[in-house]
C-alpha positions in Angstrom: 0.1 -40.8 -8.5 -2.4 -41.1 -5.7 -5.4 -38.8 -5.1 -3.8 -37.0 -2.2 -0.1 -37.1 -3.3 0.0 -33.3 -3.1 -0.7 -33.5 0.6 2.1 -35.9 1.4 5.2 -34.6 3.1 8.3 -34.0 0.9 10.7 -34.9 3.8 11.3 -38.0 5.8 10.7 -36.6 9.2 7.1 -37.9 9.3 5.6 -34.4 9.3 2.3 -34.2 7.3 1.6 -30.5 7.3 4.5 -28.0 6.9 4.0 -24.5 8.1 3.8 -23.1 4.5 1.3 -25.8 3.6 -0.7 -24.9 6.7 -0.7 -21.2 5.9 -1.7 -21.9 2.3 -4.5 -24.2 3.3 -5.8 -21.8 6.0 -5.9 -19.0 3.4 -7.7 -21.3 1.0 -10.3 -22.3 3.6 -10.9 -18.7 4.7 -11.5 -17.8 1.0 -13.9 -20.7 0.4 -16.0 -20.2 3.6 -17.7 -17.0 2.3 -18.5 -18.7 -1.0 -20.0 -21.7 0.9 -22.0 -19.3 3.1 -23.3 -17.5 0.0 -24.5 -20.8 -1.4 -26.3 -21.4 1.9 -27.9 -17.9 1.7 -29.2 -18.9 -1.8 -30.9 -21.9 -0.1 -32.6 -19.5 2.3 -30.3 -20.3 5.2 -30.2 -17.1 7.3 -27.4 -15.9 9.5 -29.4 -16.7 12.7 -30.2 -20.3 11.5 -28.3 -22.9 13.5 -26.9 -26.0 11.7 -24.5 -28.8 12.4 -21.4 -28.8 10.1 -19.7 -31.9 8.8 -15.9 -31.5 8.9 -12.9 -33.4 7.4 -9.2 -33.7 8.3 -6.5 -35.8 6.8 -3.1 -37.0 8.2 -0.4 -39.6 7.6 -0.5 -41.4 10.9 -3.2 -43.3 12.9 -1.9 -41.9 16.2 -2.2 -38.3 15.0 -5.7 -39.0 13.8 -6.6 -40.5 17.2 -5.1 -37.5 19.1 -7.0 -35.0 17.0 -10.2 -37.1 17.4 -9.8 -37.1 21.2 -9.4 -33.3 21.2 -12.4 -32.8 18.9 -14.5 -35.0 21.3 -13.8 -32.3 24.0 -15.8 -29.9 21.8 -18.8 -32.2 22.1 -18.7 -32.9 18.4 -19.3 -36.4 17.0 -16.1 -37.8 15.6 -14.8 -40.8 13.8 -11.3 -41.6 12.5 -9.7 -44.3 10.4 -8.0 -45.1 7.2 -9.1 -43.0 4.2 -11.2 -44.9 1.6 -9.4 -43.0 -1.2 -5.8 -43.6 -0.1 -4.7 -46.3 2.4 -1.7 -44.2 3.4 -3.9 -41.4 4.7 -6.1 -41.3 7.8 -9.3 -39.3 8.0 -11.0 -37.6 10.9 -14.6 -36.6 10.3 -17.8 -35.9 12.2 -20.4 -33.3 13.0 -20.3 -30.2 15.1 -22.9 -29.1 17.6 -25.4 -26.6 16.1 -23.9 -23.2 15.4 -25.3 -20.0 13.9 -24.6 -19.7 10.2 -23.5 -16.1 10.5 -20.4 -15.2 8.4 -18.3 -14.3 11.4 -19.2 -17.4 13.5 -18.4 -19.8 10.6 -15.2 -17.9 9.6 -13.9 -18.1 13.2 -14.8 -21.7 13.4 -13.0 -22.5 10.1 -9.9 -20.7 11.4 -10.1 -22.6 14.7 -10.4 -26.0 12.8 -7.4 -25.1 10.6 -5.3 -24.3 13.7 -6.5 -27.3 15.6 -5.6 -29.6 12.8 -2.1 -28.1 12.5 -1.5 -28.5 16.2 -1.9 -32.3 15.7 -0.2 -32.4 12.3 -3.5 -32.9 10.4 -4.9 -30.8 7.6 -8.4 -29.4 7.8 -9.9 -30.3 4.4 -13.1 -28.2 4.8 -16.7 -28.6 5.8 -20.2 -29.0 4.5 -23.7 -29.1 5.9 -27.3 -30.1 5.0 -30.1 -27.5 5.1 -32.8 -30.0 6.1 -31.6 -30.7 9.6 -34.2 -31.0 12.5 
């Protein structure tokens, strides 16, 4: 059993993210975001502080990863895509956003946007992180 077997499609149509899986993941990401923001608050990151976020997506096809990366570039984010180091059957899209305010509402809206953008290109948004010691 591979590390990401639970993410793999159960059908043979090549789809990576089913609608139920998308809905479940979006709900999970929306629940995790306030917890992550709370951790940032504990590190003295205020709502008006601006940070770049690192983001992660997975999919089962190099073309889907490339299409998502192309769309993300339009947001002026840094982006890379390629084969996942953990599973050669998966493709990862990752990079950093431009700086954004670390307010609850801004980050929650961004998280929702990333979930939906990933689904549009049959990729799963796997979350985000940040570093508090940015310039």
